[in-house]
C-alpha positions as CSV (number, residue, x, y, z in Angstrom):
1,M,-56.4,5.1,-18.1
2,N,-59.0,6.7,-15.8
3,V,-57.8,7.2,-12.4
4,L,-61.3,6.3,-10.8
5,L,-61.1,2.8,-12.5
6,M,-57.7,1.7,-10.9
7,P,-59.4,1.0,-7.4
8,V,-62.1,-0.9,-9.3
9,R,-59.7,-3.3,-11.4
10,S,-57.6,-3.7,-8.4
11,W,-60.4,-5.4,-6.4
12,L,-61.5,-7.3,-9.5
13,L,-58.2,-8.8,-9.5
14,L,-58.0,-9.4,-6.1
15,L,-61.3,-10.9,-5.6
16,P,-60.5,-14.3,-6.9
17,M,-57.7,-14.4,-4.8
18,L,-59.9,-13.8,-1.5
19,L,-62.2,-16.3,-2.5
20,L,-59.6,-18.8,-3.2
21,G,-57.7,-18.1,-0.1
22,C,-60.8,-18.2,2.0
23,R,-61.9,-21.7,0.9
24,A,-58.4,-23.0,1.3
25,G,-59.0,-22.3,5.1
26,G,-61.5,-24.9,5.6
27,G,-65.4,-24.9,6.1
28,A,-67.0,-27.6,3.8
29,D,-63.8,-29.1,2.8
30,F,-62.4,-31.9,5.1
31,S,-60.3,-34.9,4.7
32,G,-60.7,-38.6,5.5
33,D,-62.8,-41.2,4.7
34,P,-66.5,-40.1,4.0
35,A,-67.7,-43.3,5.7
36,T,-66.1,-41.9,8.9
37,E,-66.4,-38.2,8.6
38,I,-69.0,-36.6,11.0
39,A,-69.7,-33.7,8.9
40,A,-70.6,-36.0,5.8
41,N,-72.5,-38.2,7.9
42,P,-73.8,-36.9,11.4
43,R,-75.5,-40.2,12.0
44,L,-72.2,-41.7,12.9
45,L,-72.6,-40.1,16.2
46,A,-75.2,-42.8,17.0
47,D,-73.7,-45.6,15.2
48,Y,-71.9,-48.0,17.8
49,S,-70.5,-50.3,15.0
50,V,-68.1,-47.4,14.1
51,P,-65.3,-46.9,16.6
52,I,-65.0,-43.4,17.8
53,E,-61.2,-43.7,17.1
54,S,-61.9,-44.0,13.4
55,M,-64.4,-41.0,13.1
56,T,-63.0,-37.5,11.9
57,L,-64.7,-34.3,12.5
58,R,-63.9,-32.0,9.4
59,G,-60.7,-34.0,9.0
60,V,-59.5,-34.1,12.5
61,R,-59.7,-37.3,14.9
62,L,-59.1,-38.1,18.4
63,G,-55.6,-38.2,19.3
64,D,-54.6,-35.7,17.0
65,P,-52.5,-32.7,17.9
66,P,-54.2,-29.2,17.8
67,S,-52.2,-28.4,14.7
68,A,-54.4,-30.8,12.8
69,I,-57.1,-28.1,12.9
70,H,-56.3,-25.4,10.2
71,P,-55.8,-22.1,11.8
72,N,-58.2,-20.2,9.6
73,R,-60.9,-22.4,11.5
74,I,-60.0,-21.6,14.7
75,H,-62.5,-18.7,16.3
76,Y,-61.3,-18.8,20.0
77,E,-59.0,-21.2,22.2
78,G,-60.3,-21.3,25.7
79,S,-58.2,-21.7,28.9
80,D,-60.4,-24.8,29.6
81,G,-58.7,-26.8,26.6
82,W,-61.7,-26.2,24.2
83,I,-60.8,-25.0,20.7
84,I,-63.9,-23.4,19.0
85,T,-64.0,-23.0,15.2
86,R,-66.0,-20.9,13.0
87,D,-67.8,-23.8,11.8
88,H,-69.4,-24.6,15.1
89,C,-67.0,-27.8,15.9
90,R,-65.3,-27.9,19.2
91,Y,-62.0,-29.9,20.3
92,R,-60.9,-30.5,23.6
93,V,-57.2,-30.5,24.0
94,V,-55.5,-32.3,26.9
95,D,-51.6,-32.8,26.9
96,G,-51.2,-31.7,23.2
97,R,-53.8,-34.1,22.0
98,I,-57.4,-33.9,21.0
99,I,-59.3,-36.2,23.3
100,T,-63.1,-34.9,22.4
101,L,-64.8,-34.1,19.2
102,G,-67.7,-31.7,19.7
103,V,-70.6,-31.2,17.1
104,W,-72.3,-28.1,17.9
105,D,-73.5,-27.5,14.4
106,Q,-77.4,-27.3,14.3
107,A,-77.6,-28.3,10.7
108,L,-75.5,-31.5,11.3
109,L,-77.5,-32.2,14.7
110,S,-80.7,-31.7,13.0
111,Q,-79.8,-34.7,10.6
112,L,-80.0,-37.1,13.7
113,G,-84.0,-36.6,14.0
114,V,-83.9,-35.5,17.7
115,Q,-86.9,-33.3,17.7
116,E,-87.6,-33.3,21.6
117,E,-85.7,-34.5,24.6
118,A,-87.2,-38.4,24.4
119,D,-85.8,-38.8,21.1
120,I,-82.3,-38.8,22.5
121,E,-82.6,-42.3,23.9
122,R,-84.5,-43.3,20.8
123,V,-81.6,-42.3,18.6
124,F,-78.7,-43.2,20.8
125,G,-80.0,-46.1,22.8
126,K,-80.5,-46.1,27.0
127,A,-78.4,-43.9,28.5
128,E,-75.9,-45.1,31.1
129,K,-76.2,-41.8,33.1
130,I,-78.2,-38.9,32.8
131,S,-77.1,-35.5,34.6
132,K,-78.5,-32.0,34.8
133,V,-76.3,-29.1,34.7
134,D,-77.8,-25.8,35.8
135,T,-76.0,-22.7,36.0
136,L,-77.4,-18.9,35.6
137,S,-77.0,-18.9,32.0
138,T,-77.5,-22.8,31.3
139,K,-80.0,-25.7,31.7
140,M,-78.8,-28.8,30.0
141,T,-79.4,-32.5,30.6
142,I,-76.5,-34.6,29.6
143,Y,-77.1,-38.3,28.2
144,R,-74.0,-40.5,28.6
145,F,-73.4,-43.4,26.5
146,A,-70.6,-46.1,25.8
147,G,-68.8,-45.8,28.9
148,D,-69.2,-41.8,28.8
149,Q,-67.1,-41.9,25.3
150,R,-70.5,-40.3,23.7
151,R,-72.6,-37.6,25.3
152,A,-75.6,-35.9,24.0
153,S,-76.7,-32.5,25.5
154,W,-80.1,-31.2,25.7
155,D,-80.5,-27.6,26.2
156,R,-83.8,-27.4,28.4
157,I,-83.9,-23.5,27.7
158,L,-84.0,-23.6,24.1
159,G,-85.7,-27.0,24.0
160,R,-83.4,-28.6,21.4
161,L,-80.2,-31.0,21.0
162,S,-77.3,-28.4,21.6
163,T,-74.3,-30.8,21.2
164,V,-73.0,-34.3,20.7
165,N,-69.5,-35.0,22.0
166,I,-67.4,-38.0,21.6
167,G,-64.2,-38.9,23.2
168,S,-62.9,-38.6,26.8
169,V,-64.1,-36.5,29.3
170,A,-61.6,-34.0,31.0
171,L,-62.3,-33.0,34.6
172,T,-63.9,-29.4,34.5
173,T,-66.4,-27.4,36.2
174,Q,-67.8,-26.3,32.7
175,P,-70.8,-28.0,31.1
176,E,-69.8,-30.2,28.2
């Protein structure tokens, strides 16, 4: 056998295993009921008839332990309790339980039909509270709904909906 072909054959044999291994780590696959999975139906974020406790974000629900997030999905775990994933989801953990599901994926958020800031209240209803968070690098307007259990953040620098969080708010100096 030609010695030069051995590395090529090795890579050809490894390629299917690598592809299957990466797929097993998350991404588009999620468990749970499609009727309550946010990644399958982002409009759930503004549907008050669906209890937030029944919703899942890529198979993870409020109250789950952080171990419910597949390790291959995790990009970063912040000291402020946020777990940031490679698929643009964020999960807030307090006392060993997920208390907030954060949707930051622009592909999902765009399905809500929020093109300008005024659309937020058209989609989510009248906000109970609106606050502004301005730092050196961030200028956000946060719309709060349903007893602060749903929050939509408008990025005033980028001019777009930047995130929708559902669940509890943990006290922090960082913008949600």
